[in-house]
SEMAR-325076 format. One record per residue: z, y, x of N, C-alpha, C, O in turn. Coordinates in nm, 3 decimals. Last residue first. Layout:
N
site n.up Z, n.north Y, n.east X, ca.up Z, ca.north Y, ca.east X, c.up Z, c.north Y, c.east X, o.up Z, o.north Y, o.east X $
...
END
This chain:
130
site n.up 10.045, n.north 17.068, n.east 12.670, ca.up 10.128, ca.north 17.180, ca.east 12.725, c.up 10.243, c.north 17.131, c.east 12.808, o.up 10.320, o.north 17.212, o.east 12.860 $
site n.up 9.929, n.north 16.852, n.east 12.557, ca.up 9.880, ca.north 16.892, ca.east 12.689, c.up 9.966, c.north 17.000, c.east 12.753, o.up 9.960, o.north 17.022, o.east 12.874 $
site n.up 10.039, n.north 16.843, n.east 12.304, ca.up 10.075, ca.north 16.738, ca.east 12.398, c.up 10.035, c.north 16.774, c.east 12.541, o.up 10.101, o.north 16.731, o.east 12.636 $
site n.up 9.905, n.north 17.059, n.east 12.186, ca.up 10.050, ca.north 17.067, ca.east 12.207, c.up 10.097, c.north 16.963, c.east 12.308, o.up 10.185, o.north 16.991, o.east 12.389 $
site n.up 9.646, n.north 16.952, n.east 12.179, ca.up 9.672, ca.north 17.075, ca.east 12.254, c.up 9.822, c.north 17.089, c.east 12.284, o.up 9.860, o.north 17.125, o.east 12.395 $
site n.up 9.685, n.north 16.740, n.east 12.006, ca.up 9.645, ca.north 16.713, ca.east 12.144, c.up 9.673, c.north 16.834, c.east 12.232, o.up 9.717, o.north 16.820, o.east 12.346 $
site n.up 9.739, n.north 16.883, n.east 11.772, ca.up 9.843, ca.north 16.799, ca.east 11.831, c.up 9.812, c.north 16.768, c.east 11.978, o.up 9.901, o.north 16.770, o.east 12.063 $
site n.up 9.488, n.north 17.000, n.east 11.730, ca.up 9.605, ca.north 17.085, ca.east 11.749, c.up 9.718, c.north 17.007, c.east 11.815, o.up 9.785, o.north 17.059, o.east 11.905 $
site n.up 9.340, n.north 16.769, n.east 11.691, ca.up 9.309, ca.north 16.855, ca.east 11.805, c.up 9.424, c.north 16.951, c.east 11.833, o.up 9.453, o.north 16.981, o.east 11.949 $
site n.up 9.456, n.north 16.659, n.east 11.452, ca.up 9.460, ca.north 16.585, ca.east 11.580, c.up 9.432, c.north 16.674, c.east 11.702, o.up 9.495, o.north 16.655, o.east 11.806 $
site n.up 9.406, n.north 16.889, n.east 11.271, ca.up 9.541, ca.north 16.838, ca.east 11.300, c.up 9.546, c.north 16.757, c.east 11.431, o.up 9.632, o.north 16.784, o.east 11.514 $
site n.up 9.120, n.north 16.912, n.east 11.267, ca.up 9.208, ca.north 17.020, ca.east 11.313, c.up 9.345, c.north 16.967, c.east 11.355, o.up 9.393, o.north 16.998, o.east 11.464 $
site n.up 9.028, n.north 16.645, n.east 11.177, ca.up 8.982, ca.north 16.715, ca.east 11.298, c.up 9.084, c.north 16.815, c.east 11.349, o.up 9.130, o.north 16.805, o.east 11.463 $
site n.up 9.145, n.north 16.528, n.east 10.953, ca.up 9.072, ca.north 16.443, ca.east 11.048, c.up 9.030, c.north 16.513, c.east 11.176, o.up 9.000, o.north 16.446, o.east 11.275 $
site n.up 9.277, n.north 16.735, n.east 10.811, ca.up 9.348, ca.north 16.613, ca.east 10.848, c.up 9.277, c.north 16.534, c.east 10.959, o.up 9.343, o.north 16.479, o.east 11.047 $
site n.up 9.069, n.north 16.932, n.east 10.780, ca.up 9.197, ca.north 16.963, ca.east 10.843, c.up 9.264, c.north 16.836, c.east 10.895, o.up 9.305, o.north 16.831, o.east 11.011 $
site n.up 8.855, n.north 16.789, n.east 10.654, ca.up 8.836, ca.north 16.857, ca.east 10.782, c.up 8.969, c.north 16.882, c.east 10.853, o.up 8.981, o.north 16.856, o.east 10.973 $
site n.up 8.849, n.north 16.680, n.east 10.403, ca.up 8.918, ca.north 16.605, ca.east 10.508, c.up 8.909, c.north 16.670, c.east 10.646, o.up 8.952, o.north 16.611, o.east 10.745 $
site n.up 8.714, n.north 16.858, n.east 10.235, ca.up 8.846, ca.north 16.808, ca.east 10.195, c.up 8.920, c.north 16.735, c.east 10.306, o.up 9.043, o.north 16.729, o.east 10.304 $
site n.up 8.465, n.north 16.901, n.east 10.349, ca.up 8.562, ca.north 17.011, ca.east 10.346, c.up 8.703, c.north 16.961, c.east 10.317, o.up 8.800, o.north 17.015, o.east 10.369 $
site n.up 8.377, n.north 16.616, n.east 10.548, ca.up 8.375, ca.north 16.690, ca.east 10.423, c.up 8.479, c.north 16.801, c.east 10.432, o.up 8.571, o.north 16.795, o.east 10.513 $
site n.up 8.205, n.north 16.562, n.east 10.856, ca.up 8.327, ca.north 16.567, ca.east 10.776, c.up 8.304, c.north 16.650, c.east 10.651, o.up 8.222, o.north 16.742, o.east 10.649 $
site n.up 8.008, n.north 16.357, n.east 11.068, ca.up 8.018, ca.north 16.461, ca.east 10.966, c.up 8.146, c.north 16.448, c.east 10.884, o.up 8.189, o.north 16.339, o.east 10.848 $
site n.up 8.279, n.north 16.424, n.east 11.292, ca.up 8.175, ca.north 16.462, ca.east 11.198, c.up 8.074, c.north 16.351, c.east 11.180, o.up 8.057, o.north 16.264, o.east 11.265 $
site n.up 8.409, n.north 16.491, n.east 11.615, ca.up 8.430, ca.north 16.459, ca.east 11.475, c.up 8.307, c.north 16.499, c.east 11.394, o.up 8.240, o.north 16.598, o.east 11.426 $
site n.up 8.296, n.north 16.517, n.east 11.870, ca.up 8.430, ca.north 16.461, ca.east 11.855, c.up 8.453, c.north 16.411, c.east 11.712, o.up 8.508, o.north 16.303, o.east 11.692 $
site n.up 8.011, n.north 16.519, n.east 12.063, ca.up 8.061, ca.north 16.518, ca.east 11.925, c.up 8.196, c.north 16.447, c.east 11.920, o.up 8.208, o.north 16.331, o.east 11.961 $
site n.up 7.964, n.north 16.734, n.east 12.323, ca.up 8.005, ca.north 16.597, ca.east 12.293, c.up 8.065, c.north 16.600, c.east 12.152, o.up 8.160, o.north 16.675, o.east 12.126 $
site n.up 7.897, n.north 16.986, n.east 12.434, ca.up 7.816, ca.north 16.924, ca.east 12.328, c.up 7.841, c.north 16.774, c.east 12.311, o.up 7.748, o.north 16.697, o.east 12.287 $
site n.up 8.085, n.north 17.107, n.east 12.583, ca.up 7.981, ca.north 17.035, ca.east 12.657, c.up 7.889, c.north 16.958, c.east 12.563, o.up 7.811, o.north 16.873, o.east 12.608 $
site n.up 8.274, n.north 17.197, n.east 12.415, ca.up 8.183, ca.north 17.299, ca.east 12.469, c.up 8.074, c.north 17.236, c.east 12.556, o.up 7.980, o.north 17.305, o.east 12.597 $
site n.up 8.270, n.north 16.939, n.east 12.162, ca.up 8.328, ca.north 17.005, ca.east 12.278, c.up 8.230, c.north 17.111, c.east 12.325, o.up 8.116, o.north 17.115, o.east 12.278 $
site n.up 8.244, n.north 16.977, n.east 11.805, ca.up 8.189, ca.north 16.937, ca.east 11.935, c.up 8.273, c.north 17.000, c.east 12.046, o.up 8.338, o.north 17.103, o.east 12.025 $
site n.up 8.268, n.north 16.884, n.east 11.477, ca.up 8.341, ca.north 16.947, ca.east 11.586, c.up 8.286, c.north 16.888, c.east 11.715, o.up 8.283, o.north 16.766, o.east 11.733 $
site n.up 8.108, n.north 16.954, n.east 11.166, ca.up 8.114, ca.north 16.878, ca.east 11.290, c.up 8.200, c.north 16.956, c.east 11.388, o.up 8.205, o.north 17.079, o.east 11.384 $
site n.up 8.062, n.north 16.931, n.east 10.813, ca.up 8.125, ca.north 16.996, ca.east 10.928, c.up 8.129, c.north 16.899, c.east 11.046, o.up 8.151, o.north 16.779, o.east 11.030 $
site n.up 7.802, n.north 16.968, n.east 10.572, ca.up 7.890, ca.north 16.884, ca.east 10.654, c.up 7.943, c.north 16.966, c.east 10.770, o.up 7.878, o.north 17.058, o.east 10.819 $
site n.up 7.646, n.north 16.990, n.east 10.245, ca.up 7.693, ca.north 17.042, ca.east 10.372, c.up 7.787, c.north 16.945, c.east 10.443, o.up 7.842, o.north 16.853, o.east 10.382 $
site n.up 7.464, n.north 16.689, n.east 10.309, ca.up 7.496, ca.north 16.828, ca.east 10.342, c.up 7.562, c.north 16.893, c.east 10.222, o.up 7.536, o.north 16.854, o.east 10.108 $
site n.up 7.404, n.north 16.383, n.east 10.436, ca.up 7.476, ca.north 16.451, ca.east 10.330, c.up 7.518, c.north 16.589, c.east 10.375, o.up 7.596, o.north 16.605, o.east 10.468 $
site n.up 7.300, n.north 16.264, n.east 10.651, ca.up 7.213, ca.north 16.267, ca.east 10.533, c.up 7.280, c.north 16.340, c.east 10.417, o.up 7.219, o.north 16.357, o.east 10.311 $
site n.up 7.309, n.north 16.378, n.east 10.987, ca.up 7.376, ca.north 16.340, ca.east 10.864, c.up 7.275, c.north 16.344, c.east 10.751, o.up 7.176, o.north 16.417, o.east 10.756 $
site n.up 7.342, n.north 16.453, n.east 11.328, ca.up 7.267, ca.north 16.383, ca.east 11.224, c.up 7.357, c.north 16.348, c.east 11.106, o.up 7.467, o.north 16.295, o.east 11.123 $
site n.up 7.384, n.north 16.608, n.east 11.555, ca.up 7.447, ca.north 16.644, ca.east 11.428, c.up 7.377, c.north 16.577, c.east 11.311, o.up 7.356, o.north 16.639, o.east 11.206 $
site n.up 7.227, n.north 16.507, n.east 11.757, ca.up 7.372, ca.north 16.513, ca.east 11.776, c.up 7.446, c.north 16.534, c.east 11.644, o.up 7.556, o.north 16.483, o.east 11.625 $
site n.up 6.969, n.north 16.536, n.east 11.660, ca.up 7.016, ca.north 16.402, ca.east 11.699, c.up 7.167, c.north 16.397, c.east 11.718, o.up 7.228, o.north 16.292, o.east 11.697 $
site n.up 6.950, n.north 16.814, n.east 11.622, ca.up 6.946, ca.north 16.723, ca.east 11.506, c.up 7.003, c.north 16.586, c.east 11.542, o.up 7.076, o.north 16.526, o.east 11.463 $
site n.up 7.080, n.north 17.081, n.east 11.748, ca.up 7.050, ca.north 16.946, ca.east 11.797, c.up 7.062, c.north 16.841, c.east 11.685, o.up 7.170, o.north 16.789, o.east 11.658 $
site n.up 6.899, n.north 17.350, n.east 11.589, ca.up 7.025, ca.north 17.289, ca.east 11.628, c.up 6.993, c.north 17.147, c.east 11.672, o.up 6.887, o.north 17.096, o.east 11.637 $
site n.up 6.753, n.north 17.638, n.east 11.461, ca.up 6.741, ca.north 17.527, ca.east 11.555, c.up 6.881, c.north 17.480, c.east 11.592, o.up 6.969, o.north 17.560, o.east 11.622 $
site n.up 6.731, n.north 17.729, n.east 11.116, ca.up 6.784, ca.north 17.741, ca.east 11.251, c.up 6.765, c.north 17.614, c.east 11.333, o.up 6.760, o.north 17.502, o.east 11.282 $
site n.up 6.632, n.north 17.693, n.east 10.857, ca.up 6.598, ca.north 17.813, ca.east 10.933, c.up 6.638, c.north 17.812, c.east 11.078, o.up 6.583, o.north 17.889, o.east 11.157 $
site n.up 6.718, n.north 17.467, n.east 10.724, ca.up 6.578, ca.north 17.508, ca.east 10.706, c.up 6.536, c.north 17.620, c.east 10.800, o.up 6.417, o.north 17.641, o.east 10.820 $
site n.up 6.993, n.north 17.444, n.east 10.780, ca.up 6.897, ca.north 17.348, ca.east 10.834, c.up 6.753, c.north 17.393, c.east 10.825, o.up 6.672, o.north 17.359, o.east 10.911 $
site n.up 7.194, n.north 17.681, n.east 10.898, ca.up 7.118, ca.north 17.650, ca.east 10.778, c.up 6.998, c.north 17.569, c.east 10.824, o.up 6.912, o.north 17.618, o.east 10.897 $
site n.up 7.491, n.north 17.673, n.east 11.048, ca.up 7.351, ca.north 17.639, ca.east 11.075, c.up 7.284, c.north 17.599, c.east 10.944, o.up 7.315, o.north 17.494, o.east 10.887 $
site n.up 7.740, n.north 17.868, n.east 11.152, ca.up 7.682, ca.north 17.818, ca.east 11.029, c.up 7.534, c.north 17.796, c.east 11.057, o.up 7.461, o.north 17.890, o.east 11.088 $
site n.up 7.991, n.north 17.817, n.east 11.393, ca.up 7.851, ca.north 17.851, ca.east 11.365, c.up 7.812, c.north 17.790, c.east 11.232, o.up 7.847, o.north 17.676, o.east 11.201 $
site n.up 8.278, n.north 17.915, n.east 11.569, ca.up 8.222, ca.north 17.860, ca.east 11.447, c.up 8.080, c.north 17.909, c.east 11.426, o.up 8.052, o.north 18.028, o.east 11.440 $
site n.up 8.480, n.north 17.810, n.east 11.827, ca.up 8.373, ca.north 17.902, ca.east 11.792, c.up 8.302, c.north 17.838, c.east 11.674, o.up 8.269, o.north 17.719, o.east 11.678 $
site n.up 8.836, n.north 17.765, n.east 11.877, ca.up 8.701, ca.north 17.723, ca.east 11.843, c.up 8.607, c.north 17.841, c.east 11.822, o.up 8.650, o.north 17.955, o.east 11.803 $
site n.up 9.105, n.north 17.841, n.east 11.910, ca.up 9.053, ca.north 17.726, ca.east 11.985, c.up 8.906, c.north 17.691, c.east 11.961, o.up 8.856, o.north 17.595, o.east 12.020 $
site n.up 9.180, n.north 18.066, n.east 11.759, ca.up 9.230, ca.north 18.050, ca.east 11.895, c.up 9.155, c.north 17.944, c.east 11.976, o.up 9.143, o.north 17.957, o.east 12.098 $
site n.up 9.049, n.north 18.059, n.east 11.513, ca.up 9.058, ca.north 18.186, ca.east 11.584, c.up 9.099, c.north 18.168, c.east 11.729, o.up 9.058, o.north 18.246, o.east 11.815 $
site n.up 9.089, n.north 17.793, n.east 11.429, ca.up 8.955, ca.north 17.839, ca.east 11.465, c.up 8.961, c.north 17.967, c.east 11.548, o.up 8.886, o.north 17.982, o.east 11.645 $
site n.up 9.365, n.north 17.795, n.east 11.369, ca.up 9.313, ca.north 17.710, ca.east 11.477, c.up 9.176, c.north 17.758, c.east 11.523, o.up 9.150, o.north 17.764, o.east 11.643 $
site n.up 9.364, n.north 17.979, n.east 11.156, ca.up 9.446, ca.north 18.005, ca.east 11.275, c.up 9.395, c.north 17.923, c.east 11.394, o.up 9.383, o.north 17.974, o.east 11.505 $
site n.up 9.199, n.north 17.848, n.east 10.969, ca.up 9.158, ca.north 17.976, ca.east 11.029, c.up 9.235, c.north 18.005, c.east 11.156, o.up 9.177, o.north 18.052, o.east 11.254 $
site n.up 9.357, n.north 17.628, n.east 10.897, ca.up 9.230, ca.north 17.607, ca.east 10.967, c.up 9.188, c.north 17.735, c.east 11.038, o.up 9.147, o.north 17.732, o.east 11.154 $
site n.up 9.576, n.north 17.753, n.east 10.773, ca.up 9.597, ca.north 17.660, ca.east 10.885, c.up 9.469, c.north 17.639, c.east 10.965, o.up 9.473, o.north 17.633, o.east 11.088 $
site n.up 9.453, n.north 17.927, n.east 10.569, ca.up 9.538, ca.north 17.976, ca.east 10.678, c.up 9.551, c.north 17.880, c.east 10.798, o.up 9.538, o.north 17.924, o.east 10.913 $
site n.up 9.102, n.north 17.889, n.east 10.506, ca.up 9.240, ca.north 17.854, ca.east 10.471, c.up 9.329, c.north 17.887, c.east 10.591, o.up 9.284, o.north 17.875, o.east 10.705 $
site n.up 8.842, n.north 17.929, n.east 10.584, ca.up 8.929, ca.north 18.046, ca.east 10.581, c.up 9.070, c.north 18.016, c.east 10.531, o.up 9.150, o.north 18.108, o.east 10.515 $
site n.up 8.729, n.north 17.676, n.east 10.572, ca.up 8.733, ca.north 17.745, ca.east 10.701, c.up 8.826, c.north 17.866, c.east 10.699, o.up 8.883, o.north 17.901, o.east 10.802 $
site n.up 8.749, n.north 17.627, n.east 10.296, ca.up 8.824, ca.north 17.545, ca.east 10.391, c.up 8.837, c.north 17.617, c.east 10.524, o.up 8.945, o.north 17.618, o.east 10.583 $
site n.up 8.566, n.north 17.815, n.east 10.198, ca.up 8.708, ca.north 17.828, ca.east 10.162, c.up 8.795, c.north 17.745, c.east 10.257, o.up 8.904, o.north 17.788, o.east 10.293 $
site n.up 8.333, n.north 17.703, n.east 10.304, ca.up 8.376, ca.north 17.834, ca.east 10.351, c.up 8.523, c.north 17.856, c.east 10.318, o.up 8.598, o.north 17.908, o.east 10.401 $
site n.up 8.322, n.north 17.473, n.east 10.149, ca.up 8.339, ca.north 17.460, ca.east 10.294, c.up 8.387, c.north 17.592, c.east 10.353, o.up 8.472, o.north 17.594, o.east 10.443 $
site n.up 8.274, n.north 17.584, n.east 9.900, ca.up 8.396, ca.north 17.504, ca.east 9.919, c.up 8.426, c.north 17.489, c.east 10.069, o.up 8.542, o.north 17.493, o.east 10.110 $
site n.up 8.022, n.north 17.695, n.east 9.940, ca.up 8.136, ca.north 17.784, ca.east 9.915, c.up 8.268, c.north 17.710, c.east 9.936, o.up 8.365, o.north 17.769, o.east 9.985 $
site n.up 7.851, n.north 17.478, n.east 9.951, ca.up 7.883, ca.north 17.547, ca.east 10.075, c.up 8.004, c.north 17.638, c.east 10.057, o.up 8.081, o.north 17.656, o.east 10.151 $
site n.up 7.777, n.north 17.389, n.east 9.703, ca.up 7.894, ca.north 17.327, ca.east 9.764, c.up 7.937, c.north 17.399, c.east 9.893, o.up 8.050, o.north 17.381, o.east 9.938 $
site n.up 7.530, n.north 17.520, n.east 9.644, ca.up 7.655, ca.north 17.567, ca.east 9.585, c.up 7.781, c.north 17.511, c.east 9.652, o.up 7.883, o.north 17.580, o.east 9.658 $
site n.up 7.292, n.north 17.621, n.east 9.862, ca.up 7.364, ca.north 17.500, ca.east 9.825, c.up 7.503, c.north 17.540, c.east 9.773, o.up 7.585, o.north 17.589, o.east 9.851 $
site n.up 7.101, n.north 17.798, n.east 9.969, ca.up 7.143, ca.north 17.806, ca.east 9.830, c.up 7.211, c.north 17.679, c.east 9.780, o.up 7.188, o.north 17.636, o.east 9.667 $
site n.up 6.982, n.north 17.592, n.east 10.233, ca.up 6.980, ca.north 17.720, ca.east 10.161, c.up 7.023, c.north 17.703, c.east 10.016, o.up 6.987, o.north 17.606, o.east 9.949 $
site n.up 7.229, n.north 17.360, n.east 10.360, ca.up 7.093, ca.north 17.391, ca.east 10.315, c.up 7.096, c.north 17.524, c.east 10.241, o.up 7.201, o.north 17.565, o.east 10.192 $
site n.up 7.434, n.north 17.329, n.east 10.655, ca.up 7.411, ca.north 17.341, ca.east 10.512, c.up 7.264, c.north 17.368, c.east 10.485, o.up 7.186, o.north 17.396, o.east 10.577 $
site n.up 7.685, n.north 17.262, n.east 10.883, ca.up 7.544, ca.north 17.242, ca.east 10.850, c.up 7.529, c.north 17.251, c.east 10.700, o.up 7.604, o.north 17.188, o.east 10.625 $
site n.up 7.900, n.north 17.415, n.east 11.081, ca.up 7.882, ca.north 17.390, ca.east 10.939, c.up 7.732, c.north 17.381, c.east 10.914, o.up 7.661, o.north 17.481, o.east 10.922 $
site n.up 8.059, n.north 17.331, n.east 11.372, ca.up 7.929, ca.north 17.355, ca.east 11.312, c.up 7.934, c.north 17.319, c.east 11.165, o.up 7.969, o.north 17.207, o.east 11.128 $
site n.up 8.259, n.north 17.443, n.east 11.624, ca.up 8.263, ca.north 17.391, ca.east 11.487, c.up 8.131, c.north 17.431, c.east 11.421, o.up 8.097, o.north 17.549, o.east 11.414 $
site n.up 8.333, n.north 17.377, n.east 11.946, ca.up 8.227, ca.north 17.432, ca.east 11.863, c.up 8.234, c.north 17.365, c.east 11.727, o.up 8.218, o.north 17.243, o.east 11.717 $
site n.up 8.619, n.north 17.468, n.east 12.145, ca.up 8.543, ca.north 17.373, ca.east 12.063, c.up 8.435, c.north 17.448, c.east 11.987, o.up 8.445, o.north 17.569, o.east 11.965 $
site n.up 8.604, n.north 17.658, n.east 12.456, ca.up 8.651, ca.north 17.630, ca.east 12.320, c.up 8.567, c.north 17.520, c.east 12.255, o.up 8.460, o.north 17.484, o.east 12.304 $
site n.up 8.560, n.north 17.794, n.east 12.699, ca.up 8.620, ca.north 17.661, ca.east 12.698, c.up 8.675, c.north 17.622, c.east 12.562, o.up 8.781, o.north 17.559, o.east 12.553 $
site n.up 8.420, n.north 18.030, n.east 12.703, ca.up 8.565, ca.north 18.038, ca.east 12.677, c.up 8.634, c.north 17.902, c.east 12.672, o.up 8.753, o.north 17.895, o.east 12.642 $
site n.up 8.158, n.north 17.954, n.east 12.758, ca.up 8.218, ca.north 18.063, ca.east 12.834, c.up 8.370, c.north 18.062, c.east 12.822, o.up 8.441, o.north 18.090, o.east 12.919 $
site n.up 8.115, n.north 17.761, n.east 12.558, ca.up 8.115, ca.north 17.724, ca.east 12.701, c.up 8.187, c.north 17.829, c.east 12.785, o.up 8.266, o.north 17.796, o.east 12.872 $
site n.up 8.122, n.north 17.920, n.east 12.327, ca.up 8.218, ca.north 17.809, ca.east 12.344, c.up 8.228, c.north 17.768, c.east 12.490, o.up 8.337, o.north 17.744, o.east 12.541 $
site n.up 7.904, n.north 18.090, n.east 12.377, ca.up 8.038, ca.north 18.146, ca.east 12.362, c.up 8.145, c.north 18.039, c.east 12.383, o.up 8.246, o.north 18.063, o.east 12.449 $
site n.up 7.699, n.north 17.899, n.east 12.375, ca.up 7.725, ca.north 17.977, ca.east 12.497, c.up 7.864, c.north 18.038, c.east 12.494, o.up 7.935, o.north 18.038, o.east 12.594 $
site n.up 7.717, n.north 17.818, n.east 12.107, ca.up 7.742, ca.north 17.722, ca.east 12.214, c.up 7.773, c.north 17.794, c.east 12.345, o.up 7.865, o.north 17.755, o.east 12.417 $
site n.up 7.641, n.north 18.053, n.east 11.978, ca.up 7.775, ca.north 17.999, ca.east 11.957, c.up 7.811, c.north 17.901, c.east 12.068, o.up 7.924, o.north 17.901, o.east 12.117 $
site n.up 7.375, n.north 18.073, n.east 12.066, ca.up 7.473, ca.north 18.179, ca.east 12.099, c.up 7.616, c.north 18.129, c.east 12.084, o.up 7.702, o.north 18.158, o.east 12.167 $
site n.up 7.268, n.north 17.836, n.east 11.955, ca.up 7.269, ca.north 17.857, ca.east 12.100, c.up 7.368, c.north 17.965, c.east 12.143, o.up 7.437, o.north 17.950, o.east 12.244 $
site n.up 7.299, n.north 17.875, n.east 11.673, ca.up 7.366, ca.north 17.765, ca.east 11.743, c.up 7.377, c.north 17.792, c.east 11.893, o.up 7.483, o.north 17.772, o.east 11.951 $
site n.up 7.363, n.north 18.155, n.east 11.492, ca.up 7.272, ca.north 18.103, ca.east 11.593, c.up 7.346, c.north 17.998, c.east 11.677, o.up 7.444, o.north 18.030, o.east 11.745 $
site n.up 7.545, n.north 18.277, n.east 11.347, ca.up 7.434, ca.north 18.221, ca.east 11.271, c.up 7.332, c.north 18.158, c.east 11.364, o.up 7.226, o.north 18.113, o.east 11.319 $
site n.up 7.897, n.north 18.268, n.east 11.381, ca.up 7.765, ca.north 18.282, ca.east 11.442, c.up 7.661, c.north 18.219, c.east 11.351, o.up 7.688, o.north 18.119, o.east 11.285 $
site n.up 8.184, n.north 18.447, n.east 11.284, ca.up 8.088, ca.north 18.339, ca.east 11.259, c.up 7.958, c.north 18.370, c.east 11.329, o.up 7.915, o.north 18.486, o.east 11.335 $
site n.up 8.509, n.north 18.510, n.east 11.329, ca.up 8.379, ca.north 18.550, ca.east 11.378, c.up 8.289, c.north 18.429, c.east 11.360, o.up 8.315, o.north 18.322, o.east 11.415 $
site n.up 8.717, n.north 18.505, n.east 11.033, ca.up 8.661, ca.north 18.451, ca.east 11.156, c.up 8.536, c.north 18.522, c.east 11.202, o.up 8.466, o.north 18.587, o.east 11.123 $
site n.up 8.834, n.north 18.799, n.east 10.866, ca.up 8.835, ca.north 18.655, ca.east 10.892, c.up 8.768, c.north 18.623, c.east 11.024, o.up 8.765, o.north 18.705, o.east 11.116 $
site n.up 8.825, n.north 19.051, n.east 10.777, ca.up 8.922, ca.north 19.022, ca.east 10.883, c.up 8.920, c.north 18.876, c.east 10.925, o.up 8.997, o.north 18.836, o.east 11.012 $
site n.up 8.645, n.north 19.048, n.east 10.563, ca.up 8.606, ca.north 19.113, ca.east 10.689, c.up 8.698, c.north 19.076, c.east 10.804, o.up 8.653, o.north 19.072, o.east 10.919 $
site n.up 8.639, n.north 18.723, n.east 10.402, ca.up 8.684, ca.north 18.862, ca.east 10.414, c.up 8.651, c.north 18.917, c.east 10.552, o.up 8.630, o.north 18.841, o.east 10.647 $
site n.up 8.360, n.north 18.533, n.east 10.302, ca.up 8.468, ca.north 18.551, ca.east 10.399, c.up 8.511, c.north 18.697, c.east 10.401, o.up 8.426, o.north 18.786, o.east 10.402 $
site n.up 8.153, n.north 18.550, n.east 10.132, ca.up 8.260, ca.north 18.457, ca.east 10.095, c.up 8.379, c.north 18.468, c.east 10.190, o.up 8.487, o.north 18.417, o.east 10.160 $
site n.up 7.972, n.north 18.705, n.east 10.260, ca.up 8.053, ca.north 18.769, ca.east 10.155, c.up 8.167, c.north 18.680, c.east 10.112, o.up 8.268, o.north 18.728, o.east 10.060 $
site n.up 7.842, n.north 18.518, n.east 10.416, ca.up 7.935, ca.north 18.610, ca.east 10.480, c.up 8.023, c.north 18.682, c.east 10.379, o.up 8.138, o.north 18.716, o.east 10.410 $
site n.up 7.684, n.north 18.396, n.east 10.219, ca.up 7.782, ca.north 18.320, ca.east 10.296, c.up 7.888, c.north 18.412, c.east 10.357, o.up 8.007, o.north 18.385, o.east 10.349 $
site n.up 7.527, n.north 18.613, n.east 10.135, ca.up 7.613, ca.north 18.544, ca.east 10.040, c.up 7.722, c.north 18.465, c.east 10.112, o.up 7.838, o.north 18.468, o.east 10.072 $
site n.up 7.388, n.north 18.666, n.east 10.369, ca.up 7.479, ca.north 18.767, ca.east 10.317, c.up 7.576, c.north 18.706, c.east 10.216, o.up 7.694, o.north 18.742, o.east 10.213 $
site n.up 7.238, n.north 18.430, n.east 10.382, ca.up 7.335, ca.north 18.458, ca.east 10.488, c.up 7.435, c.north 18.565, c.east 10.443, o.up 7.553, o.north 18.556, o.east 10.475 $
site n.up 7.080, n.north 18.467, n.east 10.148, ca.up 7.172, ca.north 18.353, ca.east 10.160, c.up 7.277, c.north 18.378, c.east 10.267, o.up 7.395, o.north 18.350, o.east 10.245 $
site n.up 6.934, n.north 18.701, n.east 10.210, ca.up 7.023, ca.north 18.697, ca.east 10.094, c.up 7.125, c.north 18.585, c.east 10.107, o.up 7.244, o.north 18.606, o.east 10.081 $
site n.up 6.784, n.north 18.614, n.east 10.430, ca.up 6.881, ca.north 18.721, ca.east 10.445, c.up 6.981, c.north 18.721, c.east 10.330, o.up 7.101, o.north 18.738, o.east 10.352 $
site n.up 6.622, n.north 18.419, n.east 10.308, ca.up 6.712, ca.north 18.384, ca.east 10.418, c.up 6.822, c.north 18.488, c.east 10.432, o.up 6.940, o.north 18.454, o.east 10.445 $
site n.up 6.482, n.north 18.578, n.east 10.122, ca.up 6.565, ca.north 18.468, ca.east 10.075, c.up 6.667, c.north 18.432, c.east 10.183, o.up 6.785, o.north 18.416, o.east 10.154 $
END
């Protein structure tokens, strides 16, 4: 069941899309190594709404930001270890943005407001820092 669900999630993304991690610790290490943000998609097994979140992650504006500035992990709550106290929510699926030092910047966010509430401000901050 676990393998089928992860294959279903990955099938929703084209091969040329983002690099996704299924392990929170590996994704966090990658974010720390490269000084990137950590984007966490928390979901439950076989949750139909997850497809909408995947579509948000692969939309052109979000995907471009993720490819350059973030590491993305899909954490299925029933199977993976993740910092529950940091990523607490009662509504799944949900998106969170953390710094590479595990400081929560945004979240929980819905797929519909992820770009406006997280990506856009972080992209602007990056431009202001240049």
